[in-house]
C-alpha positions in Angstrom: -85.4 24.0 54.4 -88.0 24.2 57.1 -91.8 23.6 56.7 -94.8 22.0 58.3 -95.6 18.6 57.0 -98.7 16.4 57.6 -98.3 12.8 57.0 -102.0 11.8 57.6 -101.5 11.2 61.3 -99.6 14.0 62.7 -98.3 17.5 61.7 -94.7 18.3 62.4 -92.1 21.0 61.7 -89.3 19.6 59.6 -86.1 21.1 58.4 -85.2 18.8 55.4 -87.7 19.8 52.7 -86.5 20.3 49.1 -88.2 22.0 46.3 -87.4 22.0 42.6 -86.5 25.0 40.5 -89.3 26.9 38.7 -90.3 25.7 35.3 -92.0 27.8 32.5 -94.7 29.9 33.9 -93.7 29.4 37.5 -92.5 31.6 40.3 -90.3 30.5 43.3 -91.1 32.6 46.4 -89.2 33.0 49.6 -92.0 33.0 52.1 -91.8 35.6 54.8 -95.1 35.0 56.6 -98.1 32.8 56.4 -101.4 33.0 58.2 -102.8 30.0 60.0 -106.4 29.5 58.8 -109.1 26.9 59.9 -108.7 25.3 56.5 -105.2 24.1 57.5 -106.7 22.6 60.6 -109.5 21.0 58.5 -106.8 19.0 56.6 -105.3 17.8 59.9 -108.7 16.7 61.3 -110.0 15.3 58.1 -112.8 17.7 57.5 -111.0 18.6 54.1 -109.9 15.3 52.5 -106.5 15.8 51.0 -103.7 13.4 49.8 -100.7 13.0 52.1 -98.0 13.6 52.9 -98.5 17.2 52.2 -96.8 20.6 53.0 -99.5 22.8 54.7 -100.3 26.4 54.4 -102.2 28.5 51.9 -102.2 32.1 53.0 -98.8 33.6 52.5 -96.7 36.5 51.4 -93.0 36.8 50.5 -90.3 37.8 48.1 -89.8 36.5 44.5 -86.6 34.6 44.5 -86.7 33.3 40.9 -89.0 33.0 37.9 -89.4 30.5 35.1 -89.5 31.2 31.4 -92.4 33.3 30.2 -92.9 35.1 33.5 -92.7 38.9 33.1 -95.1 40.5 35.6 -92.9 39.8 38.6 -89.1 39.7 38.9 -86.8 38.6 41.7 -87.0 41.0 44.7 -90.7 41.8 44.2 -92.9 41.5 47.1 -96.0 39.3 46.5 -99.1 38.0 48.1 -100.0 34.5 47.2 -103.3 33.2 45.8 -104.4 29.6 45.9 -106.1 29.9 42.5 -103.8 28.1 40.0 -106.4 28.9 37.2 -105.6 28.3 33.7 -106.6 31.7 32.3 -107.8 30.1 29.1 -111.0 28.2 29.8 -114.5 29.5 29.5 -114.8 30.2 33.2 -111.6 32.3 33.2 -112.8 34.1 30.2 -116.0 35.0 32.0 -113.9 36.4 34.9 -114.7 33.5 37.2 -111.3 32.0 38.1 -112.7 30.3 41.2 -114.7 28.0 38.9 -111.7 27.1 36.7 -111.3 23.3 36.7 -107.6 23.7 36.7 -107.9 25.6 40.1 -109.9 22.9 41.8 -108.1 19.7 43.0 -105.2 18.1 41.0 -102.6 18.9 43.6 -99.0 19.1 42.4 -95.9 17.7 44.1 -93.1 20.3 43.8 -91.7 19.4 47.3 -89.7 16.4 48.3 -88.2 14.9 51.4 -85.5 12.1 51.4 -86.2 11.7 47.7 -90.0 11.2 48.1 -92.4 13.6 46.5 -94.8 15.6 48.8 -98.1 17.1 47.9 -98.7 20.9 47.8 -101.8 22.1 49.7 -104.2 24.5 47.9 -101.5 24.9 45.0 -99.7 27.0 47.6 -98.1 25.3 50.7 -97.1 28.7 52.3 -95.8 26.9 55.5 -92.4 26.4 54.0 -89.4 28.6 53.6 -89.9 28.6 49.9 -92.8 27.6 47.8 -93.4 27.2 44.0 -96.6 28.7 42.5 -97.9 29.3 39.0 -97.3 32.9 37.8 -101.0 33.8 38.0 -100.8 33.1 41.8 -98.1 35.6 42.7 -99.5 39.1 42.8 -97.1 42.0 43.2 -97.9 44.3 46.2 -96.3 47.6 47.3 -93.3 47.1 49.5 -94.8 49.4 52.1 -97.3 46.8 53.0 -95.9 44.6 55.8 -95.5 41.1 54.6 -97.1 39.6 57.9 -100.3 41.7 57.1 -100.1 41.1 53.4 -100.2 37.4 53.9 -103.7 37.5 55.1 -104.9 39.1 51.8 -104.5 35.8 50.1 -107.2 33.9 51.9 -109.0 35.6 54.8 -109.4 38.9 53.0 -110.1 37.5 49.6 -112.7 35.2 51.1 -114.4 37.4 53.6 -114.4 40.8 51.9 -114.8 39.1 48.5 -117.9 37.3 49.6 -119.5 40.7 50.5 -118.4 42.6 47.4 -118.3 40.0 44.7 -120.8 37.3 45.7 -123.5 39.0 47.9 -122.9 42.4 46.4 -124.0 44.2 49.5 -125.2 47.7 48.7 -125.2 51.0 50.6 -127.8 50.8 53.4 -128.2 47.1 53.4 -128.5 45.1 56.7 -126.0 42.4 57.4 -125.7 39.6 60.0 -122.3 37.9 60.4 -122.3 34.5 62.3 -118.8 33.9 63.7 -116.2 36.5 64.1 -112.9 34.6 63.4 -110.6 35.6 60.6 -113.2 35.2 57.9 -116.0 36.7 59.9 -114.0 39.8 60.7 -113.3 40.3 57.0 -116.9 39.8 56.1 -117.7 42.6 58.8 -115.2 45.1 57.3 -116.4 44.2 53.7 -119.9 45.1 54.8 -118.6 48.3 56.3 -116.6 49.2 53.1 -119.8 48.4 51.1 -121.7 50.9 53.1 -124.1 48.5 55.1 -126.3 50.5 57.6 -126.5 47.7 60.2 -123.8 45.0 60.7 -124.8 42.5 63.5 -121.9 40.3 64.6 -122.8 37.0 66.3 -120.2 35.0 68.4 -120.5 33.1 71.6 -117.1 34.4 72.8 -117.7 37.8 74.3 -113.9 38.6 74.2 -114.3 39.0 70.5 -116.7 42.0 70.7 -114.0 44.9 70.7 -112.3 43.6 67.6 -115.7 43.0 65.8 -116.7 46.5 66.6 -113.3 47.9 65.4 -113.8 46.1 62.1 -117.2 47.7 61.7 -119.9 45.9 63.6 -122.7 48.1 64.8 -124.1 45.4 67.2 -122.6 42.3 68.9 -124.6 39.4 70.2 -123.7 36.1 72.0 -126.2 34.1 69.9 -128.5 34.6 66.8 -131.5 34.6 69.1 -131.4 38.3 69.6 -131.0 39.4 66.0 -134.8 39.9 65.5 -134.8 42.5 68.3 -132.4 44.6 66.2 -133.8 43.7 62.8 -137.4 42.8 63.3 -138.0 42.1 59.6 -134.8 40.1 59.2 -131.5 40.9 57.4 -130.8 41.5 53.7 -127.7 39.3 54.0 -126.6 36.7 56.6 -123.1 35.2 56.4 -122.5 31.9 58.1 -118.7 31.8 58.8 -118.5 28.8 61.2 -119.5 25.7 59.3 -122.1 24.4 61.7 -125.4 23.0 60.2 -127.4 24.5 62.9 -126.0 28.0 62.1 -126.6 27.5 58.5 -130.4 27.0 59.4 -130.1 30.1 61.6 -128.7 32.2 58.8 -131.6 31.3 56.5 -134.2 31.8 59.2 -132.8 35.4 59.8 -133.5 36.6 56.3 -135.9 39.3 55.3 -137.8 39.0 52.0 -135.4 38.8 49.1 -132.6 38.1 51.6 -129.4 36.1 50.9 -127.7 33.5 53.2 -124.1 33.2 52.2 -122.3 30.0 53.4 -118.6 30.5 54.1 -118.0 28.0 57.0 -116.4 24.7 55.9 -118.5 21.7 57.0 -117.4 18.1 56.7 -118.3 16.8 53.2 -121.1 14.5 54.5 -122.7 16.9 56.9 -126.3 17.9 56.0 -128.3 21.0 57.0 -132.1 21.4 57.1 -134.3 24.4 56.4 -137.8 25.2 55.5 -138.1 25.4 51.7 -141.4 27.4 51.9 -139.5 30.3 53.3 -137.5 30.7 50.1 -140.7 31.5 48.0 -140.2 35.1 49.3 -137.3 35.4 46.9 -134.8 34.3 49.5 -131.5 32.7 48.3 -128.9 30.4 49.7 -125.5 31.2 48.1 -122.3 29.0 48.1 -119.2 31.0 47.8 -115.7 29.7 46.9 -112.8 31.9 47.9 -114.9 35.1 47.9 -115.7 34.6 44.2 -112.5 36.5 43.9 -110.5 37.6 40.9 -107.1 37.8 42.5 -105.4 39.9 39.7 -108.0 42.6 40.3 -108.7 42.1 44.0 -105.3 41.8 45.6 -104.0 45.1 44.3 -107.3 46.6 45.0 -107.3 45.5 48.7 -103.6 46.5 49.0 -104.6 50.0 47.9 -107.6 50.1 50.3 -105.1 49.2 53.1 -102.7 52.0 52.1 -105.8 54.4 52.3 -106.8 53.1 55.7 -110.1 51.6 54.7 -109.0 48.0 54.9 -107.7 46.8 58.2 -104.9 44.3 58.0 -102.4 44.9 60.8 -105.3 44.6 63.3 -105.9 41.1 62.0 -102.6 39.9 63.1 -103.1 39.0 66.7 -99.7 37.2 67.2 -96.7 36.1 65.2 -94.9 32.8 65.8 -91.7 31.4 64.5 -92.6 28.4 62.4 -91.1 26.2 65.1 -94.0 27.2 67.4 -96.6 25.9 64.9 -98.2 23.6 67.6 -98.7 26.7 69.9 -100.3 28.7 67.0 -102.7 25.7 66.3 -103.7 25.7 70.0 -104.3 29.3 70.2 -106.4 29.2 67.0 -108.3 26.2 68.2 -109.2 27.9 71.5 -110.2 31.3 69.8 -107.4 33.2 71.3 -106.4 34.9 68.0 -108.2 36.5 65.1 -105.2 35.3 62.9 -101.9 33.9 64.0 -99.1 34.3 61.5 -96.1 32.0 61.1 -92.8 33.7 60.2 -89.7 32.4 58.6 
């Protein structure tokens, strides 16, 4: 079968992948569509260290093809969005409703794929850049068949991360003020999360002016080419500032833009050794710096919730899909993402 393989030096589309049958508690999914995210590029450029060779992709949707013993919540033919959280469901963190903190959901990649008899790693317990993938039952969330799969694919990472960071981690309230630095796929979902939460002012910051129309469509009330102008709009600062780029200078900017009791939420992925500086004295005004993994999401609750918001017209998904590409055009999709030509490119199978 076809898929995108990274061997530590280059990524390539291959057509001879194999995948094992589902075991107990597993679901085999025929992937229909998968979004290309900066996290996939971060594996290729080394920002995210990951063992190789690995089948890439982590933001997908498709149709259940087979299930293993003990799986009852989905059956063959069901449409599903895929989560990257292979959480155990039995530890203290899962019991507290914090599956993103489950130790089983962090690291420990499996190897359900093979090529020429050699095992291949699975990225983010997902590997959606393949015609079929094998996930734990907890990762396959049933969605209504009326949700287009190319749009539904984006729920599994970009929407869970961006909207989730607003609703679950920052807990933006009605009337709050929000700054979003970076309006790529994650930033746009932060913007629409802030709109759904009822924020009164949503300032989008991006040095690419071509992104303004889409940012405003998703809910931005203002658009600026840099963070320097934010204080003209919010003289006292923002209640919440989301850094969605992963640049240490922008981390500092997000912190500096906060009002008293404000929160800086860090979503952009920096290299593991990169350091950021800030003025600790500023934090004595009850300011906070918050990390956020995967939108602090609870996929069993959040994915159906977001699918319903889409059906009601409150959550934009179709508008995120700038362009679809057959998987064979992976290199073109990477180039478009790298140069900021798309909000989200989606690979199709």
